[in-house]
Structure formats: structure tokens, C-alpha cells
C-alpha positions in Angstrom: 95.4 20.2 -30.7 92.0 19.3 -30.2 91.0 17.4 -27.3 90.4 13.4 -28.1 86.6 13.7 -27.0 86.1 16.4 -29.3 88.1 14.9 -32.3 86.0 11.8 -32.0 82.8 13.8 -32.0 84.2 15.1 -35.6 84.8 12.1 -36.6 81.6 10.5 -36.0 79.8 14.0 -37.5 81.7 12.8 -40.8 80.7 9.8 -40.9 77.2 10.9 -40.7 77.7 13.3 -43.9 79.1 10.6 -45.5 76.2 8.0 -44.8 73.6 11.0 -45.7 75.6 11.5 -49.0 75.3 8.2 -50.0 71.5 7.0 -48.5 68.6 5.9 -50.5 67.4 9.2 -52.2 70.5 11.4 -51.5 72.8 13.2 -53.7 74.5 10.8 -55.5 71.2 8.7 -56.3 70.1 12.0 -58.3 69.4 10.6 -62.2 68.1 13.9 -63.9 67.1 17.5 -63.9 64.0 18.1 -66.5 62.6 21.5 -67.3 59.3 21.0 -68.5 57.4 23.3 -70.9 53.7 24.1 -71.0 51.7 21.4 -72.1 52.8 17.8 -72.5 56.1 16.3 -71.2 56.3 13.1 -72.3 58.1 10.7 -69.4 59.8 7.3 -69.9 62.9 5.6 -71.1 62.1 6.4 -74.7 65.1 8.4 -75.9 63.2 11.0 -77.4 61.3 11.2 -73.7 61.4 14.5 -72.4 61.7 13.6 -69.0 64.4 10.3 -69.4 64.1 7.5 -67.3 66.3 4.9 -66.6 66.4 1.6 -69.2 64.7 -0.5 -66.9 61.2 1.7 -66.8 59.0 1.5 -69.5 59.3 3.1 -73.1 56.4 5.6 -72.1 55.2 5.6 -68.2 53.3 8.4 -69.2 53.0 12.2 -69.1 53.2 15.7 -67.5 50.7 18.0 -67.8 52.1 21.4 -66.8 49.8 24.6 -67.5 52.6 27.0 -66.2 51.2 27.1 -63.1 50.1 23.3 -61.9 51.2 20.0 -62.7 49.1 16.6 -63.5 50.6 13.3 -63.5 49.1 10.9 -65.9 50.1 7.5 -66.0 49.7 5.2 -69.2 52.1 1.9 -68.7 50.9 -1.1 -66.5 53.1 -0.8 -63.7 52.0 0.3 -60.0 52.9 3.8 -59.7 52.7 5.8 -56.6 52.2 9.2 -55.3 53.1 9.5 -51.7 52.9 5.5 -51.1 49.5 5.6 -52.8 49.0 3.7 -56.5 47.5 6.4 -58.8 46.8 6.9 -62.4 46.4 10.4 -62.4 47.6 13.2 -60.1 47.9 16.8 -59.2 51.3 17.2 -58.3 52.5 19.2 -55.1 55.9 21.0 -55.6 59.1 20.6 -53.3 58.2 24.0 -52.0 55.1 23.1 -50.5 54.7 21.6 -47.3 54.3 17.9 -48.2 55.8 17.6 -52.1 54.3 14.5 -54.4 56.6 12.2 -54.3 56.2 9.7 -57.3 57.8 6.6 -56.7 58.5 3.2 -58.8 61.0 0.3 -59.1 63.4 2.1 -57.2 62.8 5.6 -59.0 61.5 8.7 -57.3 60.8 11.9 -58.8 59.2 15.3 -57.8 58.4 18.4 -59.0 61.0 21.4 -58.3 60.0 25.1 -58.3 63.1 27.2 -59.3 64.1 30.5 -60.8 64.4 29.1 -63.9 61.0 27.3 -64.0 59.0 24.3 -63.0 60.9 20.8 -63.8 60.8 17.1 -62.7 63.9 16.2 -60.4 64.6 12.3 -61.1 66.2 9.7 -58.2 67.6 6.5 -59.3 68.4 4.6 -56.3 70.4 1.8 -58.0 72.9 4.4 -59.4 76.4 2.9 -59.3 77.5 6.4 -58.0 76.3 5.5 -54.3 78.8 2.8 -53.9 81.8 3.9 -56.1 82.0 7.9 -55.5 85.6 8.6 -53.8 84.7 9.3 -49.6 84.6 12.9 -49.0 87.8 14.3 -47.7 89.0 17.1 -44.9 91.3 19.0 -43.5 92.4 17.6 -40.3 90.4 18.6 -37.4 91.7 22.1 -35.4 90.1 23.1 -32.9 91.3 26.8 -33.7 88.4 26.9 -35.6 86.0 26.4 -33.0 86.2 30.2 -32.5 83.4 31.9 -30.0 81.4 34.5 -31.5 78.4 36.3 -31.0 75.0 36.3 -32.9 73.0 39.1 -33.2 68.9 39.2 -34.8 68.0 42.0 -37.0 64.9 43.2 -35.9 63.3 42.4 -39.0 64.9 39.8 -41.2 67.0 41.5 -44.2 66.3 40.3 -47.6 69.5 39.2 -49.2 70.0 38.5 -53.0 71.9 35.3 -53.3 73.2 33.7 -56.6 72.2 30.4 -57.4 73.8 28.0 -60.1 70.5 28.9 -62.6 72.3 32.2 -63.3 69.5 33.9 -61.4 69.5 36.3 -57.8 66.9 34.8 -55.2 65.4 37.0 -52.7 66.5 35.0 -49.2 66.0 36.2 -45.4 68.3 36.9 -43.4 67.5 36.9 -39.6 70.7 38.6 -38.2 74.7 37.8 -38.2 77.5 36.3 -36.3 80.7 38.2 -35.3 84.0 36.3 -34.1 87.3 36.8 -33.9 90.1 34.9 -35.3 94.0 35.8 -35.5 93.4 39.1 -34.4 90.9 40.1 -36.8 87.2 40.1 -36.3 84.6 39.0 -39.1 80.9 39.2 -39.7 79.1 36.8 -41.7 75.1 36.8 -42.1 72.8 34.1 -40.9 69.5 32.9 -41.7 67.6 31.0 -38.5 66.7 28.0 -38.7 62.8 26.6 -37.1 65.3 24.8 -34.8 67.2 27.6 -33.7 70.5 26.7 -35.9 71.6 29.1 -37.6 72.8 28.2 -41.4 75.7 30.3 -42.6 76.7 30.5 -46.4 80.1 31.3 -46.8 83.5 31.9 -49.0 86.9 32.3 -47.9 90.8 32.2 -49.2 90.9 28.4 -50.1 88.2 28.1 -52.6 89.7 26.3 -55.7 92.3 25.4 -53.7 91.7 23.1 -51.8 87.9 23.6 -51.2 85.2 23.9 -53.4 85.2 27.0 -55.5 82.1 28.0 -54.7 82.4 28.5 -51.0 80.8 26.1 -48.4 77.6 25.2 -45.7 78.4 25.2 -42.0 75.3 24.9 -39.6 75.5 26.1 -36.3 74.7 24.3 -33.0 71.3 25.8 -31.6 71.6 29.2 -30.5 70.2 30.2 -27.0 70.2 33.1 -25.4 73.2 33.6 -22.4 74.9 30.8 -23.4 78.1 30.3 -24.7 78.2 30.1 -28.5 80.7 29.0 -31.2 81.3 28.9 -34.9 83.0 25.7 -35.6 84.6 25.4 -39.0 85.3 21.8 -38.7 81.8 21.4 -39.5 81.9 23.7 -43.2 81.1 21.1 -45.8 80.6 20.9 -49.4 77.5 22.5 -51.5 75.6 19.7 -53.3 76.7 20.9 -56.9 79.8 19.3 -55.8 78.1 15.9 -56.1 75.7 16.4 -58.9 75.1 18.5 -62.0 71.2 18.1 -60.6 71.4 20.2 -57.5 69.9 23.7 -58.1 72.4 25.2 -55.3 72.5 29.0 -53.9 76.2 30.6 -53.7 77.5 32.6 -50.5 76.1 36.4 -50.8 78.8 38.8 -51.0 78.5 40.0 -47.7 80.1 36.3 -46.5 83.2 36.4 -48.9 85.7 36.1 -46.0 89.4 37.6 -47.0 90.9 34.8 -45.0 91.7 31.1 -44.9 89.8 28.8 -43.1 91.6 25.6 -43.2 88.9 23.5 -41.9 86.6 21.5 -43.0 85.8 19.7 -45.7 88.0 19.7 -48.9 87.3 19.4 -52.6 89.8 16.8 -54.1 90.5 16.8 -57.9 89.0 13.5 -58.5 85.6 15.4 -57.2 83.4 16.9 -59.5 
């Protein structure tokens, strides 16, 4: 049995995950993902628009001009549209891969340019979406401290590039900075990880619960920040579903082949049938 302090800390973390999911400009506020073609891409609530906005938006807000590399926004409608807080009629846009993406906002709608394996697109949020309120609460396995497992992190001398499948059907090259090893039920396991700037380790993994009752395509997990010489744990009670479990408009990567665990990890987030 887990101790009460630990259980309460995980319950608090569950509530934080719930808040993050439903927040403004969160995953449940996403309302569209549209791929740009070269030239002029019309944006508005007109059903024939290339980038379709909610009905309250102008029929023709304007256009995104795409030259196969950069994207420029031109506003035609007489509504105040902001790019990163400044009202503008025209702007050369930075993508979500840049240090400071260009966020376009008006009337509880937000847009940003995304660069993905499939091409360049426009992601749209609508903060008035009912889903932010009505989507079923996330569900979790009972908290079990047995799944907070002592582990060892080994950093590679140089990051290793690993092929990661994504939901768009492509393989992405992603650097892995090392691997964690741990023992569970008498067996040794290894997971390759990405080290974040704040020294948390990001793990994408699959296990034998995928599809029943966890999300079919695996789960994600961030460790606590890693410090040399300090005791270190992998805590699967904090493993959670990919954004693709909540929206059609996320562009998830899936766990690499190396991180397919041949064991049931009965901890963390589950994926009830009433979810996507």
C-alpha cells in the first residue's frame, strides 16, 4: 500500500493534469489543423475557406500566403486581430518551432503556424468549445507505490538519433540523451530517454496494457529532475495519455521500438471506451 502523503501528492498531480487539459488554448480547445498549399490560403468562417474558423468569425478574415517556406498573414476583415498582443493587418509569421511563435488571436480564437513532417499548417483553437467543459474526466489506475521504482540513468557520450513514428505516418529523427534501467518483478528493463533543459527525463513507452485498458499507442512520462548521485525513481503512477487521446488535431510522436516493454504497467492513466 502507498503511504498517505504519497497518495495525496499523486492525486494533486491528477488534478493538475485535469486543469491543464481544460485550460484556455489547451488540447480540448483545439478546433482544427489545416495544411497550407503554396500561394494564397483563405481563412474565415466561409464553408469554402481553406482554413475554416468558427461561425462567429468573419466569412473572410483574410489569407495566409505560403511560398513553400515562410508564411505571411494578411487581414482583410474589419476586426482587431493581434499577433503576439499587437494589433496588425499584415505579419510575417514565426512557426511553433521558433523560439517565439507568432500567435494570432481574436474573439477567443487563436491560430499558429505549425511545421511538421507532412508540411506546414495552421493550428486553430476555439476557447468557447463545449469540450473544455463536457469532455469526461481523465481516469487512472489505483495509485500503487510498487510502480515507483528505483532506477539508474546513464547518459550517452553523444546523443543518439532515434527514429520516432508520428501520427502523420512519417518517421522523425529525435535525439535520445541516455537510458534508464530498472528492475521490476525480478526482470530488468531499459528505456531510452530525452533529457530536458531542466534535467527532467522524458520517456515515451508502450507496455502490455496498451489497448486494454490504456491508450493503444502508448503513454508519456516525465521524471523528476535528475541529479548526479541522488536517489532516482521511475514513477509510472505519473504516466499519462498522448494528446492524440483527446483531440484529432494533435501531431503526436509514438514510442520508439526500443521502448516497447514486455510487461503490464498497471499504473498511471487509462483510456476508457467513452474517450476518443
